[in-house]
ROLUMMAR-197443 format. One record per residue (C-alpha): x negated, y, z negated; residue number from 1. Coordinates in pm, 1 decimal. Layout:
residues N
(site (X, Y, Z), NUM)
...
//
This chain:
residues 448
(site (-1950.2, -76.1, 595.9), 1)
(site (-1664.4, 170.6, 605.8), 2)
(site (-1733.1, 523.9, 725.2), 3)
(site (-1553.0, 829.9, 596.3), 4)
(site (-1486.5, 1085.3, 866.2), 5)
(site (-1480.8, 1347.9, 591.9), 6)
(site (-1799.3, 1323.7, 388.0), 7)
(site (-1783.1, 1267.2, 16.0), 8)
(site (-2026.0, 1218.3, -266.2), 9)
(site (-1970.9, 971.7, -545.2), 10)
(site (-2140.3, 1191.7, -802.8), 11)
(site (-2066.7, 1208.8, -1173.7), 12)
(site (-1703.4, 1210.9, -1282.0), 13)
(site (-1616.5, 1341.8, -1622.6), 14)
(site (-1392.7, 1108.0, -1820.3), 15)
(site (-1152.4, 1204.3, -2096.1), 16)
(site (-1098.9, 1573.8, -2030.1), 17)
(site (-728.8, 1536.0, -1950.4), 18)
(site (-460.8, 1271.6, -1922.8), 19)
(site (-299.3, 1117.5, -1616.2), 20)
(site (49.8, 1254.9, -1557.4), 21)
(site (334.9, 1010.0, -1507.1), 22)
(site (563.1, 1272.8, -1353.9), 23)
(site (876.3, 1444.8, -1480.4), 24)
(site (1130.2, 1195.8, -1612.8), 25)
(site (903.3, 905.6, -1526.8), 26)
(site (865.4, 577.7, -1708.4), 27)
(site (606.7, 586.6, -1988.3), 28)
(site (253.0, 475.9, -1911.6), 29)
(site (153.3, 141.5, -2061.0), 30)
(site (-165.4, -52.8, -2118.3), 31)
(site (-151.8, -433.7, -2112.2), 32)
(site (-378.5, -658.9, -2319.8), 33)
(site (-475.8, -1016.3, -2236.5), 34)
(site (-316.0, -1145.9, -2556.9), 35)
(site (23.7, -1019.5, -2436.5), 36)
(site (34.9, -696.1, -2638.5), 37)
(site (129.5, -364.0, -2477.5), 38)
(site (73.4, -5.9, -2587.0), 39)
(site (245.2, 307.4, -2457.7), 40)
(site (69.2, 639.8, -2426.0), 41)
(site (-146.1, 810.8, -2164.2), 42)
(site (-461.9, 707.9, -1984.1), 43)
(site (-741.6, 963.0, -2000.8), 44)
(site (-986.8, 777.0, -1780.2), 45)
(site (-1166.9, 458.6, -1682.2), 46)
(site (-1535.7, 373.7, -1689.3), 47)
(site (-1671.5, 34.4, -1581.6), 48)
(site (-1896.7, 15.0, -1889.7), 49)
(site (-1658.3, 140.7, -2159.1), 50)
(site (-1318.7, 41.3, -2018.7), 51)
(site (-997.5, 244.8, -2046.2), 52)
(site (-972.2, 560.7, -2254.0), 53)
(site (-622.3, 575.0, -2402.0), 54)
(site (-423.1, 820.3, -2609.2), 55)
(site (-139.7, 690.8, -2828.2), 56)
(site (86.1, 912.1, -3039.6), 57)
(site (-62.4, 763.4, -3357.3), 58)
(site (-426.3, 823.0, -3253.5), 59)
(site (-608.9, 1133.1, -3374.1), 60)
(site (-816.4, 1120.9, -3054.0), 61)
(site (-831.5, 901.2, -2740.9), 62)
(site (-972.4, 551.4, -2798.0), 63)
(site (-1169.1, 324.2, -2565.5), 64)
(site (-1047.8, -29.8, -2493.0), 65)
(site (-1295.0, -269.5, -2333.0), 66)
(site (-1203.0, -394.8, -1988.4), 67)
(site (-1253.5, -760.2, -2087.6), 68)
(site (-961.6, -728.3, -2332.8), 69)
(site (-722.3, -577.2, -2077.1), 70)
(site (-506.5, -719.1, -1800.1), 71)
(site (-388.2, -389.2, -1654.1), 72)
(site (-247.4, -37.8, -1677.5), 73)
(site (85.5, 98.1, -1552.8), 74)
(site (55.3, 465.3, -1457.8), 75)
(site (361.8, 573.9, -1263.2), 76)
(site (635.4, 479.8, -1017.0), 77)
(site (612.0, 654.6, -681.4), 78)
(site (825.7, 614.3, -372.6), 79)
(site (687.2, 554.0, -23.8), 80)
(site (547.1, 832.9, 189.0), 81)
(site (795.0, 1049.6, 377.2), 82)
(site (572.3, 1028.8, 684.8), 83)
(site (789.5, 842.3, 936.8), 84)
(site (642.7, 984.0, 1257.7), 85)
(site (444.7, 810.3, 1527.9), 86)
(site (149.9, 596.4, 1426.7), 87)
(site (253.0, 493.3, 1076.2), 88)
(site (122.1, 140.7, 1028.8), 89)
(site (41.2, -116.0, 765.0), 90)
(site (-298.1, -286.2, 780.6), 91)
(site (-346.5, -609.1, 586.9), 92)
(site (-688.3, -746.2, 496.7), 93)
(site (-760.5, -1119.4, 486.6), 94)
(site (-755.5, -1125.0, 104.7), 95)
(site (-401.8, -982.2, 97.3), 96)
(site (-495.8, -618.7, 32.5), 97)
(site (-305.0, -357.2, 233.2), 98)
(site (-330.4, 6.2, 336.6), 99)
(site (-59.4, 221.0, 493.1), 100)
(site (-137.6, 517.7, 713.3), 101)
(site (-150.5, 663.5, 1061.7), 102)
(site (-332.5, 431.2, 1301.7), 103)
(site (-510.6, 658.1, 1549.5), 104)
(site (-713.5, 397.9, 1739.3), 105)
(site (-868.4, 50.9, 1748.4), 106)
(site (-1212.1, 24.0, 1910.6), 107)
(site (-1508.5, -211.3, 1896.3), 108)
(site (-1624.5, -9.5, 1594.4), 109)
(site (-1306.8, -63.7, 1397.1), 110)
(site (-969.5, 80.6, 1300.0), 111)
(site (-935.6, 455.9, 1259.0), 112)
(site (-671.4, 492.8, 989.1), 113)
(site (-560.5, 813.9, 818.9), 114)
(site (-425.4, 751.9, 468.2), 115)
(site (-281.4, 969.6, 193.6), 116)
(site (-480.9, 784.6, -70.6), 117)
(site (-826.7, 787.3, 89.5), 118)
(site (-823.3, 1027.7, 384.1), 119)
(site (-952.3, 919.5, 726.4), 120)
(site (-1122.2, 580.7, 734.2), 121)
(site (-1298.5, 365.5, 991.9), 122)
(site (-1238.9, 4.1, 888.4), 123)
(site (-1453.0, -273.2, 1046.1), 124)
(site (-1255.1, -502.2, 1277.8), 125)
(site (-1373.6, -816.9, 1103.3), 126)
(site (-1202.0, -710.3, 781.2), 127)
(site (-848.6, -677.1, 923.7), 128)
(site (-614.5, -974.7, 951.6), 129)
(site (-283.3, -812.6, 1051.9), 130)
(site (-140.1, -482.9, 1173.2), 131)
(site (227.5, -381.8, 1166.1), 132)
(site (276.3, -77.3, 1392.4), 133)
(site (572.9, 151.6, 1331.2), 134)
(site (687.7, 344.3, 1636.7), 135)
(site (917.2, 637.7, 1703.0), 136)
(site (1198.0, 401.5, 1808.3), 137)
(site (1181.2, 217.5, 1478.3), 138)
(site (1519.4, 77.2, 1381.2), 139)
(site (1434.0, 55.3, 1010.5), 140)
(site (1696.7, 221.2, 790.2), 141)
(site (1545.3, 141.3, 450.7), 142)
(site (1225.0, -2.2, 304.1), 143)
(site (1155.1, -68.2, -61.3), 144)
(site (1225.7, -98.7, -340.7), 145)
(site (1016.0, 200.7, -441.8), 146)
(site (1179.6, 245.6, -783.0), 147)
(site (1497.7, 136.8, -957.8), 148)
(site (1625.0, 490.9, -1013.9), 149)
(site (1891.8, 466.8, -741.9), 150)
(site (1981.8, 102.7, -806.3), 151)
(site (2268.0, -2.3, -1034.8), 152)
(site (2189.8, -256.3, -1305.9), 153)
(site (2521.2, -432.3, -1359.4), 154)
(site (2676.7, -591.6, -1666.2), 155)
(site (2652.6, -969.4, -1672.7), 156)
(site (2918.9, -1178.4, -1847.9), 157)
(site (2791.2, -1522.8, -1943.9), 158)
(site (2863.2, -1799.6, -2187.5), 159)
(site (2820.8, -1694.2, -2550.7), 160)
(site (2465.5, -1738.0, -2672.7), 161)
(site (2306.7, -1708.2, -2326.1), 162)
(site (2038.1, -1439.5, -2299.5), 163)
(site (2115.8, -1166.6, -2045.7), 164)
(site (1913.1, -870.4, -1933.6), 165)
(site (1828.8, -670.8, -1624.2), 166)
(site (1592.2, -689.9, -1332.6), 167)
(site (1258.4, -527.5, -1416.3), 168)
(site (1106.7, -303.6, -1149.8), 169)
(site (731.2, -352.8, -1119.9), 170)
(site (506.9, -240.1, -834.7), 171)
(site (759.1, -253.9, -554.4), 172)
(site (952.7, -556.7, -676.6), 173)
(site (1244.1, -663.4, -895.2), 174)
(site (1155.9, -943.6, -1139.1), 175)
(site (1376.7, -1148.9, -1372.0), 176)
(site (1388.5, -1485.0, -1547.8), 177)
(site (1732.2, -1439.6, -1709.8), 178)
(site (2082.6, -1353.6, -1579.6), 179)
(site (2072.5, -1005.0, -1426.9), 180)
(site (2233.0, -798.0, -1151.5), 181)
(site (2100.4, -510.3, -942.1), 182)
(site (2283.4, -344.8, -652.4), 183)
(site (2277.8, -47.5, -418.8), 184)
(site (2490.2, 105.8, -145.4), 185)
(site (2253.1, 97.9, 152.9), 186)
(site (2516.7, 208.5, 406.3), 187)
(site (2476.4, -120.4, 590.0), 188)
(site (2598.2, -104.7, 950.3), 189)
(site (2815.5, -386.5, 1084.1), 190)
(site (2526.5, -512.3, 1299.4), 191)
(site (2238.4, -536.7, 1055.6), 192)
(site (1925.6, -726.3, 965.3), 193)
(site (1805.5, -744.3, 605.6), 194)
(site (1460.6, -889.1, 527.9), 195)
(site (1315.8, -956.7, 184.3), 196)
(site (1058.2, -1178.3, 17.4), 197)
(site (1158.6, -1409.2, -266.4), 198)
(site (900.7, -1570.8, -495.8), 199)
(site (992.9, -1819.0, -767.1), 200)
(site (868.4, -2041.0, -1046.8), 201)
(site (1059.2, -2359.2, -1125.7), 202)
(site (1412.7, -2423.2, -1003.4), 203)
(site (1589.6, -2094.8, -933.6), 204)
(site (1934.1, -1985.9, -820.6), 205)
(site (2023.3, -1650.6, -668.4), 206)
(site (2353.1, -1502.9, -542.6), 207)
(site (2336.2, -1215.9, -292.9), 208)
(site (2645.4, -1004.0, -230.5), 209)
(site (2640.6, -884.5, 131.2), 210)
(site (2848.2, -590.1, 257.2), 211)
(site (2995.8, -535.5, -87.4), 212)
(site (3157.1, -218.3, -219.4), 213)
(site (3110.0, -324.1, -582.5), 214)
(site (2779.9, -240.9, -748.4), 215)
(site (2882.8, -447.9, -1050.0), 216)
(site (2870.1, -829.9, -1043.4), 217)
(site (3203.2, -1004.6, -983.7), 218)
(site (3317.3, -1278.6, -1221.4), 219)
(site (3442.7, -1537.0, -971.9), 220)
(site (3656.9, -1712.8, -1231.2), 221)
(site (3835.4, -1392.8, -1332.6), 222)
(site (3854.5, -1186.9, -1013.5), 223)
(site (4208.0, -1076.9, -1098.4), 224)
(site (4069.8, -894.3, -1402.8), 225)
(site (3799.2, -712.1, -1206.4), 226)
(site (3844.9, -358.6, -1068.9), 227)
(site (3961.5, -356.7, -707.3), 228)
(site (3692.6, -456.2, -459.5), 229)
(site (3675.5, -525.3, -87.0), 230)
(site (3601.0, -880.1, 33.0), 231)
(site (3230.9, -956.2, 69.4), 232)
(site (3000.1, -1239.1, 172.0), 233)
(site (2809.6, -1415.8, -104.5), 234)
(site (2488.5, -1588.6, 3.2), 235)
(site (2358.7, -1848.0, -243.4), 236)
(site (1992.7, -1946.5, -245.1), 237)
(site (1786.2, -2195.3, -440.2), 238)
(site (1469.3, -2397.2, -379.5), 239)
(site (1625.2, -2636.9, -131.2), 240)
(site (1966.5, -2522.4, 0.3), 241)
(site (2166.4, -2215.9, 99.6), 242)
(site (2540.9, -2160.3, 120.1), 243)
(site (2773.2, -1880.1, 229.0), 244)
(site (3102.4, -1790.8, 61.7), 245)
(site (3370.2, -1533.6, 136.9), 246)
(site (3484.2, -1366.0, -187.1), 247)
(site (3821.6, -1183.9, -171.3), 248)
(site (3992.4, -996.7, -452.6), 249)
(site (4294.4, -1225.7, -421.8), 250)
(site (4343.0, -1567.1, -268.3), 251)
(site (4105.2, -1857.9, -235.8), 252)
(site (3728.1, -1831.0, -216.4), 253)
(site (3621.3, -1975.1, 118.1), 254)
(site (3315.5, -2198.1, 92.0), 255)
(site (3132.2, -2223.5, 421.9), 256)
(site (2868.5, -2483.8, 508.1), 257)
(site (2590.5, -2573.8, 265.5), 258)
(site (2265.9, -2603.2, 460.9), 259)
(site (1923.6, -2746.2, 364.1), 260)
(site (1627.9, -2508.2, 382.5), 261)
(site (1378.3, -2791.8, 438.0), 262)
(site (1107.4, -2625.2, 231.7), 263)
(site (803.5, -2829.7, 119.5), 264)
(site (833.5, -2928.2, -249.4), 265)
(site (534.7, -2714.3, -351.9), 266)
(site (660.8, -2398.5, -179.6), 267)
(site (703.1, -2097.6, -412.1), 268)
(site (783.1, -1804.9, -180.2), 269)
(site (960.1, -1729.5, 146.3), 270)
(site (1033.4, -1437.2, 374.7), 271)
(site (1412.4, -1438.9, 413.9), 272)
(site (1593.0, -1262.5, 700.1), 273)
(site (1971.1, -1220.4, 686.6), 274)
(site (2163.8, -1114.0, 998.6), 275)
(site (2518.8, -980.2, 974.5), 276)
(site (2736.3, -909.5, 1277.0), 277)
(site (3097.6, -800.7, 1308.6), 278)
(site (3067.3, -859.4, 1684.6), 279)
(site (2956.7, -1219.4, 1639.2), 280)
(site (3182.2, -1258.7, 1331.9), 281)
(site (2890.7, -1425.3, 1161.0), 282)
(site (2619.8, -1421.8, 895.9), 283)
(site (2288.0, -1593.2, 972.7), 284)
(site (1978.5, -1676.4, 771.1), 285)
(site (1615.4, -1714.8, 878.8), 286)
(site (1328.6, -1831.8, 656.1), 287)
(site (966.5, -1757.1, 746.4), 288)
(site (1064.7, -1687.6, 1107.0), 289)
(site (1269.7, -2009.5, 1143.5), 290)
(site (1644.6, -1976.6, 1204.5), 291)
(site (1820.0, -2193.2, 944.6), 292)
(site (2189.5, -2145.3, 1021.5), 293)
(site (2456.1, -1914.4, 1161.8), 294)
(site (2789.5, -1919.1, 978.3), 295)
(site (3074.0, -1808.4, 1206.6), 296)
(site (3373.1, -1672.6, 1015.2), 297)
(site (3681.3, -1829.2, 1176.3), 298)
(site (3896.3, -1557.0, 1018.6), 299)
(site (3690.3, -1282.3, 1180.3), 300)
(site (3452.8, -1040.1, 1008.0), 301)
(site (3575.0, -1037.3, 648.6), 302)
(site (3348.8, -795.7, 460.7), 303)
(site (3455.3, -442.5, 372.0), 304)
(site (3158.9, -277.6, 199.7), 305)
(site (2816.4, -133.2, 281.0), 306)
(site (2612.5, -239.9, -21.1), 307)
(site (2400.4, -531.4, -134.8), 308)
(site (2378.8, -696.1, -476.4), 309)
(site (2131.2, -948.5, -621.1), 310)
(site (2250.8, -1160.7, -912.8), 311)
(site (2004.3, -1387.5, -1092.7), 312)
(site (2195.1, -1695.7, -1205.6), 313)
(site (1981.7, -1762.8, -1513.6), 314)
(site (1751.6, -2032.8, -1380.6), 315)
(site (1386.0, -1987.2, -1290.7), 316)
(site (1166.7, -1678.5, -1263.3), 317)
(site (1233.6, -1475.7, -946.8), 318)
(site (1052.5, -1184.9, -780.7), 319)
(site (1218.7, -988.7, -497.4), 320)
(site (1014.4, -754.4, -278.3), 321)
(site (951.2, -625.4, 76.7), 322)
(site (1310.2, -511.3, 136.8), 323)
(site (1368.2, -399.8, 494.4), 324)
(site (1705.1, -299.1, 640.1), 325)
(site (1722.3, -242.4, 1016.3), 326)
(site (1977.7, -220.2, 1293.6), 327)
(site (2026.3, -534.6, 1503.6), 328)
(site (2142.3, -585.8, 1862.2), 329)
(site (2339.4, -899.7, 1761.4), 330)
(site (2192.4, -1085.5, 2059.9), 331)
(site (1875.2, -1266.0, 1954.5), 332)
(site (1707.7, -1361.8, 1626.0), 333)
(site (1349.6, -1232.9, 1660.4), 334)
(site (1106.6, -1334.6, 1385.2), 335)
(site (971.0, -1054.3, 1170.2), 336)
(site (625.7, -1210.0, 1153.3), 337)
(site (403.4, -1464.6, 1327.6), 338)
(site (155.1, -1706.9, 1168.8), 339)
(site (-215.1, -1635.6, 1222.6), 340)
(site (-403.7, -1853.1, 1473.8), 341)
(site (-765.5, -1954.1, 1398.6), 342)
(site (-904.0, -1882.1, 1746.7), 343)
(site (-695.9, -1618.3, 1928.0), 344)
(site (-523.9, -1288.2, 1855.5), 345)
(site (-143.5, -1289.9, 1859.2), 346)
(site (84.1, -1003.8, 1963.4), 347)
(site (451.3, -1014.2, 1861.5), 348)
(site (685.0, -768.1, 2033.1), 349)
(site (1025.6, -642.8, 1920.9), 350)
(site (1202.2, -893.3, 2146.7), 351)
(site (1042.6, -1177.8, 1951.5), 352)
(site (802.4, -1279.9, 2228.6), 353)
(site (447.9, -1382.3, 2132.3), 354)
(site (138.9, -1333.5, 2350.2), 355)
(site (-185.8, -1515.9, 2265.9), 356)
(site (-521.9, -1377.8, 2370.1), 357)
(site (-755.8, -1095.7, 2270.7), 358)
(site (-694.3, -734.4, 2172.3), 359)
(site (-953.0, -508.1, 2330.9), 360)
(site (-864.3, -156.3, 2214.1), 361)
(site (-575.8, 71.1, 2117.0), 362)
(site (-604.2, 431.9, 2229.5), 363)
(site (-347.3, 702.5, 2303.8), 364)
(site (-68.9, 481.8, 2173.5), 365)
(site (-140.7, 190.2, 2408.9), 366)
(site (-271.7, -156.3, 2317.2), 367)
(site (-496.4, -322.1, 2578.1), 368)
(site (-444.0, -696.5, 2541.1), 369)
(site (-577.2, -990.7, 2744.5), 370)
(site (-354.7, -1300.1, 2771.4), 371)
(site (-385.1, -1594.8, 3012.1), 372)
(site (-666.9, -1420.1, 3193.9), 373)
(site (-456.6, -1111.2, 3263.2), 374)
(site (-489.6, -767.7, 3107.3), 375)
(site (-172.6, -610.5, 2967.2), 376)
(site (-107.0, -259.9, 2842.1), 377)
(site (153.5, -261.1, 2565.7), 378)
(site (299.4, 59.6, 2425.8), 379)
(site (271.1, 119.2, 2053.9), 380)
(site (651.3, 136.6, 2020.5), 381)
(site (689.5, -210.7, 2175.7), 382)
(site (462.6, -398.7, 1932.8), 383)
(site (595.4, -538.4, 1605.6), 384)
(site (285.8, -721.4, 1474.8), 385)
(site (-74.5, -800.6, 1564.8), 386)
(site (-252.9, -1095.4, 1405.0), 387)
(site (-625.5, -1127.9, 1457.3), 388)
(site (-798.8, -1462.7, 1504.3), 389)
(site (-853.2, -1606.0, 1158.0), 390)
(site (-1203.3, -1734.5, 1236.5), 391)
(site (-1316.2, -1381.0, 1325.2), 392)
(site (-1199.2, -1229.2, 997.1), 393)
(site (-1435.6, -1213.1, 700.1), 394)
(site (-1380.9, -1170.8, 325.2), 395)
(site (-1086.6, -1415.5, 315.1), 396)
(site (-1106.5, -1478.0, -58.5), 397)
(site (-1126.1, -1202.2, -313.7), 398)
(site (-1347.4, -1252.9, -618.3), 399)
(site (-1324.0, -888.7, -717.7), 400)
(site (-1274.3, -766.8, -1067.3), 401)
(site (-1014.2, -489.9, -1023.1), 402)
(site (-705.9, -429.8, -812.5), 403)
(site (-581.2, -77.3, -749.6), 404)
(site (-215.0, -48.6, -644.6), 405)
(site (-119.3, 254.4, -437.8), 406)
(site (195.7, 453.2, -369.3), 407)
(site (460.5, 270.0, -169.8), 408)
(site (282.2, -21.5, -5.5), 409)
(site (-88.2, -53.5, -71.8), 410)
(site (-348.1, -245.7, -271.4), 411)
(site (-727.1, -258.8, -277.7), 412)
(site (-948.6, -510.3, -460.3), 413)
(site (-1305.3, -439.9, -561.2), 414)
(site (-1532.1, -299.4, -828.4), 415)
(site (-1369.8, 2.6, -990.9), 416)
(site (-1650.8, 216.2, -1129.6), 417)
(site (-1480.8, 532.6, -1253.5), 418)
(site (-1143.0, 702.5, -1255.1), 419)
(site (-1019.3, 1038.0, -1379.2), 420)
(site (-716.8, 1253.1, -1301.1), 421)
(site (-861.4, 1346.3, -960.6), 422)
(site (-1042.9, 1047.1, -812.0), 423)
(site (-1079.8, 671.5, -845.3), 424)
(site (-1406.0, 527.4, -713.4), 425)
(site (-1389.6, 167.5, -592.6), 426)
(site (-1633.1, -48.5, -396.1), 427)
(site (-1449.6, -294.1, -169.0), 428)
(site (-1654.9, -594.4, -42.1), 429)
(site (-1702.6, -581.2, 333.2), 430)
(site (-1549.8, -234.9, 345.7), 431)
(site (-1762.2, -8.0, 128.5), 432)
(site (-1726.3, 270.4, -127.8), 433)
(site (-1395.9, 455.9, -133.3), 434)
(site (-1281.0, 764.9, -320.2), 435)
(site (-906.2, 739.7, -381.8), 436)
(site (-669.0, 1019.2, -477.6), 437)
(site (-569.6, 933.7, -835.9), 438)
(site (-222.0, 1081.3, -781.3), 439)
(site (-155.7, 794.5, -537.5), 440)
(site (-259.6, 520.8, -782.0), 441)
(site (38.9, 361.7, -957.5), 442)
(site (-113.8, 62.3, -1134.7), 443)
(site (-442.9, -108.3, -1220.5), 444)
(site (-493.6, -479.9, -1264.4), 445)
(site (-809.2, -629.2, -1413.4), 446)
(site (-885.2, -978.8, -1284.8), 447)
(site (-1069.0, -1208.5, -1531.5), 448)
//
């Protein structure tokens, strides 16, 4: 069971005395029903027996809605923590839950993690599947999306009668099933790596403007009517192929090679890595750690902007998440992640090299790792990912009734007993009872 290094008592929590604040200028709170209905207002509390207490403008007093009738509650949008110093890590459990915090040590007893949502925790080793350390030499320039407040939702021109809309921001992701555009100036350097996860339902088609200076979508058939824009690379993605195009303001569009992705037919998500390099005069794409293709621009580096733009082409439902922009040495194509092995621990370093063996401990910023019968000491700053042997990890499948989504990157599944404006009390199988800071909770989901 998990141990709190600062003692706490579960005690009685009073429900309904005050409402949860969404923050100044924030999106309105919403409650979601299983029949598809939604209701705006403010949550006053949660109790496992009575459900959610909710205040709507038309109610004379807060009303209770039974949990069995609800699918979830949206509370607020919050950006990631500003803590970027040494030790910031993401820990992923075998059921997909995650916590972000400062990783102080790994011992035989477990992981000592300090979080904003739950304070200092000691998490049993057999509950952790993956760790992503973040060192002081981290090359990451941006992670998100954390909200859509600084993104530009562009105007889409389509055939008459075709539904258009905008990407919806929900819990760290942009989601759309109709034509939509969203863009942002991320000050992309000329040697850059951009990672993101794409999930889809049905056949989908997506156009990604790379190194663009236009935050509005460009009508390719009427470029001469568009406001001036610098040339950019347009990366097209669908279920089976990818293609790169060079889009200038004037002159011909240059279509570069169309390349198969070789995804299994049943695949519905992928971690995409895009590498851009003025030195190499190329754009490259990697999917799930596998290099698909490098397009070399025979005319030299053609792009003139520093932004990125996602345009949904009107087919399929698409979810975009886990954005990560980082500097790149333009030499090698290291994978961002490594697949878990059933029997041994795997250590992936920033050079893309993988060591198989056993992690003993991590103390004072050094991982002690045994591989091929030899002990290695690897500095925290040198390690990109640690995967623990799958057979040694417990609680692989969640059958829990509630999911609590936390600020930035974080989720916990378990039995939510009570929640008020101060604390949320949740029991996580294999981990124990946790008291979460309600200000860090952004969304609740109730699993049937």
